[in-house]
N, C-alpha and C positions, 0 to 999 in steps of 0.2 A: 522239136520241142520236147524237153525232158520234164518228168515230174516225179516227185516222191509222194508219199501219202498226204502230207499236209498240203502240198501244191495241188494235188488232185482235188481235194476238198474245196480249195479256193477256186479252182477252175470250174468245178461243178456249180458253185454259187455264182460265179461270173457268168457262166453259160445260161443258167436258169433265170437269173435276175436281170442281167444287163443285155445279153445278146437277144434273148427271146421275149423281153418285156414281161417277165413273170409277174403274175398277180396273186398267185396262191401257191405256197410251197410247203411240203413236209419233207424233213430231212432226218433220216435215222442212221446212226452209226454204231457199230459194236465191234470191239476187238475180239476175234475168235481164237487167237493164239497170241497171248500177251507177250511172251518172250521174243517173238519175232514180228509182232504187230501186223499179223494178217487181219485185214479189216473186212467186215461186211458193211456195205453202205447201201441204202435205198433212198431214192428220191421220188417224190410224187409231185407232179406239176400239171397245171391246166392250160399252159400256153406254149409249151415246146412244140414248134411247128403248128401253132394254133390248134392244139389238140391236148386231150388228157393222156398223160403218160405215167407209167410206173416202171422204174428201172432199178434193177438190183445189180450190185457190183460185189465181187470178191477181189480185193487188192492184195496181190501176192508179191511182196518185195523180193528182189533177187537174193538178198542176204538170207532170206528164209530157206534157201536151198541147202543151207548148212544142216538143217534139221528135217526138212520136208522135201518131198518129191512130187512131181505130177506124173501120173501114169494113165494109160488107156485101159479101162476095164471093159470086158465084153462078154457076151453070151453067144456061143456058136450057133445055136438053133432057135431057142425060144426067146421071147422078149421079156425084159424086166424093167421095173421102174428105176429111174435115176436114183431115187432114195435107196433102193435095194442095192445097187452097185456101191453106193457110199457105205451103207450099213454093213454089208457083207465083207467089205475090205477094211473095216474100222477106220474109214477115212475121216479127214477133218471137214471136207466139203466135196461137192460134186456138181457138175453140170452135164446135161445130155450131150451126146456126141454127134456123129454124122448120119447120113441118110441110110435108110434100111427098108426091108421088105415088110410092109405093114401086115400082109396076109400070112406069110410063112415064117417070118423072122429072118435073121441074118442080114448082113450089110449088102448094099448095092454098089459100094465104092471100095477102093483099096484100103486094107488095114494090115499093118505089120507090127508085131509086138515082139520085142527082144529078138529081132532078126528072123522071126518065124512068120510066114504069110498066113494070115487068118482069113482074108477074103480078097478077091480080085474085083476089078471094076466090071459091072454087069453090062452086057451088050445092049446097045440102044434099042434093039428090037424087043427086049423083054420088059415085062411089067415092072414098074417102080424104078426102072433105070433113069438116070439123070443125064441130060445133054452135057457134052463136053464144056459148053460155055458156062455152066453152073458149077462144075466140079474142077475148077482151074487152080485150086490152092491146096496146100498140105500143111498140117501141123506136124513138125518133126521133133522128136526127142533124140538128141545126139548121144554119142557114147559117153560123154561126160555130163549128161543129164541136163544140158541146156535145152530150152524150148525155142524153136524157130518157126516162123510163118513164112512160107516161100511159095512161088508158083509151082504147081504140080508137075512132076515128071511122069513118064510112063510107068505102068506096073512093072514092066521088064527092067527098067532102070533101077527101081527100088529093090527088086528081087536080087539083082546082081551086085548092088552096092553094099559096102560094109561101112559106109560113112554115117549111117543113121542106125540107131538102136530100134526105134519105133517110128511109124509113119501112119497118119490118119489123113486120107484125102477128103476134102470137103469143098465148100465154096458157096457163092463166089468169093474170090479174094477181093477184099474191100480197099485196103490201104497197103502200099508198099513204099518203104522209105519216106513216109509221111505224105505221099501223093495218092490221090484217088485213082483206083484202077477202073478202067472203062467197063461198064456193066452192060449186059445184053438187054434189049428192050423186050421184055416179056412180063406177063402178069406176076410171076414169082418175084420179080424185082420191083415192079411199079406199084403194086398194091400193098396196102398196109397189113402186116401180120405180126404176131409175136415173133421175136428173133432171139437166137442165142449166138453170141459172138465171143471170140478170144482176141485180145490185142496185147501187143508187147511194145516195150521201149527199153532204153538202157537201164532203167531203174526197177521196173515192175512188170508183172503180168496182170491182166484184168480178165476175169470171168464175168460175162455180162449177160443178163437175162432181161429182155424187154417184153413186158406183158402186152397183150392185145386182145382184140375181138370182144371188148366189153365197153360199157359206158365210162368206166373209170380208167381204162387203158386201151387206147385205140390201136397201139402197135405202130410200126414204122415201115415205110418202103425202104429199099436198100440205099437209095440216094440220100434219104434222111439219115439213115444209120451212118453212112460214110461221113456226112457233115458233122454229125454229133461226135463221132469218134475222133475226127480231126480236132474238133473244138476242145476236147478234154485231153489232148496231147498224145493220142495213140500214134505210133510210128508204123507198125505192121499190124494188120487186122484181117480176120477171116470170118465169114459167116458159117455157122454150123447148122444142123437141122433145127428148124423153127416150128412155127405153127403150134399145134397141140403138144408137140414134143418139148417145147421150151420149159425147162425146169432147172431150178437151182436149189440144192439141198445143203444144209449146214448141220454138222453134228451138234446135238443138244437143242437145236431149234426146229429141225425138220425142214419141210419144203418152205422156202422163204418168199417165193414169188407166187403168182396165181395162175397155174396152168389153165389153158382156155377150154379144154374139153369139158363137156357137161359132166362126164364121169370122173373128172379130176385128173390126177397125174397119169400121163400116157406111158405105157411100157415101150421101151426102146431097145436097140441092139447093143449100144455101147455108151460109155460115159468117160469124161475126163475127171479124175479124182486127185485130191491132195492127200497124201499119206505121210506118216512119219517114217523116216529112214530106218 
């Protein structure tokens, strides 16, 4: 199922009002790059999966790649806020990236930027490492700047391959070719948390931040995320780092979602940013 921006809005309304028996809805939309219609959209609902949800979207149409690019921004050692990654790169928008070492900084999964290896996947025996069942996907930036979501290959494969310009491993992979990917049965998957996701189709990319851990926004388990992303027309989708890390920042608006940590926005190791060519 394909969608453009207008159809996405229609699908969101159909999803919230018809599929889930919506009783109370708030819908905000703002164009953040008028020439290419990059949209920021936020919905607030009290009946999606019989729960309160607040979901923020950045809709990035593929024609916008004529003027803008998506890149991975990272810090090698210390941790920085997603907003800092956006501001320091004069980005149009940013979301938090993949999993990292909360104590010492740095990533615990594979990251390659412009054919340079930034980090390798951490051994399962080390703190903050993630099991293979959770890091089974990759966000790939091709040499011609396309964004792909694919099953993850080994670190060694990416190091030797020149088919990708940049690679960020994360997961779990949620959708592939419009089909749900089997998820492991563990609390990370089955409990509701804030979630950050990236999804693609033939027309657009979506940055998605699902708030959680509050009365106003309960968050989703990953089975709920899969169904929701299918319902709004995602073809390929991947889970990024969530929980207190979930952050969406937009230039001129600041952080547009509500990070769940009591201290506010959590510092992270990397982010996906939209920049001008």
